[in-house]
N, C-alpha and C positions, 0 to 999 in steps of 0.2 A: 250261088243261093236256090234251092227250089222252094216249093210252096207244099211237101206232102204233107206236111207236118204244121200246118201251118193254125194257129188259133190253140195247138192243143200244151200243156205244162206236162213235162217230163221230169222224172225222178233215175237217177243213175246212181245206185252203189257203187263204191269203191272206184266212182270214177275220176279220179286224181290219178290214175297211169293207168298204162296200157290197153286192153279191151274195153273197160269204163270210161277210159278217157276219149278213146277212137268214136265209142258212139255217142258220147256224149257232146263232142262236136259235131259229128254229122247229124246227129236231132237238130242240133241249133243253125247247121247251116239248109236246114229242110225246111225251119218257120218256126221252129219249138221254142218255148221259154224252158231251160233248161235246171233243175238242181241235182247240184253236184254231191253226194252225201260218202262221207270217205274216214276212214280211223286216223290220218293224214291230212289235218287240217290245211296246212301248209300248202300238200299236194294238190288237194280239192280247190282252193284258193287259186292256185296258178292256171289250173284248168279253166276255171271262171273268167280269170283274167284273158287268159286267149280269147273265149268266145267274144267276151266283150268287144277285146281288139278289133274282130271280124264284122262287128256289127250286131253280134246277136244281145241273148237276154239270159243270163244266167245268176245263180248265186251258189254258194258253198257252205254245208254245215258239217262238221266233225261229228260224227256218226260211231260208233261201236255196235256191229248190226245183232251182238249176242244179250244185250239189251233191254229186254223189252220197254222197260220203261223210256231211255232213251227214245227208241223205236217211234213209241206215241208223240212226244212231245215234238220229234223232228216233223213227224205229219202235221202238229199242228202248227209250226213256223213255218213249212213249203204253204201250206192252205192261207197262213195269215200274209205270207209276202208278195206268194206268184199265183193264188186260187186255187180249184182244185182240179186235183195231179189226175191227168188221164192216160199215161202212160209212166208202168212203172220196169226198170229193169233192175232183174236181182243179180247184180254182178259180183260182188264181195266174194274174196273167197281166198283162202291159204290152201297151201300144201307144205309138210314135213317130209321127207321119206326117209322114215325111220324103218330099219327091218323090225318085224317081228318077234324075231327072235333076240332082239338087243336089250339096252339095260330096261326092266320091268319096267320103274317108275315113270321112265322116259318114253316109252312106247303107249304106256296108258295115258299119260296126259297129251300126249300127240295126237293119240284118236281122238279124246274128249274133247279139243280144242279146233279139229277140224270139222269133227261134226257137230261141234257149236255154232262155227262161221258158215260151213258152208250148207248145213241145213236147218238147223233150228234159224239162222241171221233168215234165209229166206222166207221160211213162218211168219217172224218176228216182225219183219218189214210189211209183207204183204197183208201182214192183217192189222196193220197200225195204218194202211192206208187203204186201207177195204171199203168204211163210209165213203170215201172219196170217190174210188174207183166206181163204185156201184151208183152215184150220183153222177158221172161221166160216161158210164157204160164204158169204162178203159181197156185196157189192153195189157197185162203181164208178160213180161220176156225174162225166160230165168236162163243163167247161161252152164249148160251142163258142159260135155264134152262127148270126146270120143270114148272117153273111159265112163259114160253112161252103161255101155256096151259089152266093151270089154277092157280086160287088164293090160294097157299096152307094154311095150316091150322095158320101162322106168322100171329100176328096182326098184324093191321097198313101200309101195303105193299104195298098199290093202285099203289103206282110212280114206284117201283120196278117190281110189274107183268107187267104195261103198259111198261116199257120201255126194259121187254124181252119177251115181246108179238111181239114188234117194232123189236128186234132184230132178229126173226125169219123171218118176213115180209121183213127186208132188205135183208135177205140171199137169201131167194126167188126171189125177185128182182134182186138183183145182180147176181145171176146164171143166169137169163133170157137174161139180157143183155149183160154177160160177156163171156157167153159161143164161141161166135162167133171168140172170140181171144183165144182159148185154155184155158180159164180160169175158175176154177171150185171152186165154191163158196160154203160151208156148213158150219153148226153148228153141236156142242155138247149141248146135254139139260142135265147137272149135277142134281142129288137130292141132299140130305142133303148131303155137301160134308165140311169136318171138315175142316174150312181156321182159317187163324186170322181176315179174314173179317167179318166172322161170330161168332165168339167166343164171343164178350160180350151177342150179342143174346141168341148163346145156355147157355148161363151161368144163364141168366137172366132167362129164360121160359124151367127150363127141362120136365115141363107137355109138353110144344110143342115140345120138343123133342122126346118125349114118342111117340106121337101121331103121328108124323111122320113115325119114326121107328114101329111102331106096323102098320103103310101103308103099307111099306116095306118088300116085300118078303125076302130079304136076311138079316133082319134084323139086319141092321147093318149099316152105316154111311158110307160113302167113303170115301177115300183117294186124295189126287191131282195124284196120281199116277194111280187110278183108269181112269183119265180123259185124263191122258198121252197118254196111248195105244191107246185110239180110235181117237186121234189127230196124232199119227205117221201111224195109216191109214189113215186117211186121205188127208193126206200131202205127202204120198207113192204113187207111182203107182200102189198099190194094189187097190187103190179106184179108176181108171182112166175114169172108165166111170160113176161115183157117183157127180150129182151135183147136187145142190138146196136142199138137204133133212137135215134131223138133226138126230145124232145117240144121243139116250136116254142113257145114266148114270146115272137111277137112282134108283139102287139097284132093278127094278119092280113094283117100285110107280105107273105109272100108266094104268097098268095093274090089279088094282083090286080101 
C-alpha cells in the first residue's frame, strides 16, 4: 500500500473488468477512495469487494455512460457517498469489428454504438462530474489507444479507430479549456492489452496478434497492471505540471 493518492476520491468508468479494474485496484492501493461505475453492476460490485477485502474503500454503481441523465445521477450519488471527486478515469469503451462493406444496417448500428460509448460517454461523464472536479482542482484521465494515432493491423475497426482519435482530441480540448480551473486532463494510449474486451478478437485472429507483437519491441502483450502505473502517475501530484498529453503504454509499438 502506498499514499500517492491519499485523501483523493476517484471515479473509474468501466471499472468492473480489464484495464478499469486494474486502475481501480491500483488507486485504492495508493490510498484513494474509489467509485466503480460499470454497465455490468455485478462486475463492478465484485471489484469493489476485492478492494474492500484488501482494506481499501470502494463503492460501485451501475452506469450506462451514453445516458446523460444517469451520468448526472451517478455524480450526485458518488458525491453523497464519498465526497467531491478529484480523479476521473474515462475508461468505459466498446469495440465491434464490423467491415464497412458488411450488412448496411449492422455497420450503421455498430458505428453509432461505438461512438456513443467511446466519445459521447467521455463527454457525458466528464460534464456530469465537472462541478466536483472544479471544486477539487481535479484531474481527468482518458483511455485512448495506439489507435489514437494509427490504424493497427486489426481488420474492420474503422469506428474504433475514429473513436480513439476522438478521445485524444477531447483530451487536448478539455485540457486547454479547463486548465484555468486547475483541472489537468491527460490520456493513456494502451497497446495490445489482454482484457475481456478483446479476448474474442485475440482468439479469432492469432495471426493478427503475432503481427502486432512482432511490431512491439518488448515482445509481449500488456496486462491491466501495466496501465495502472501510468494512471497512478497522472492522477498524483507527481504529474502536477502535465496536462493535454498522452502517455503511451504500448510496449514500444509506435517506435518502429
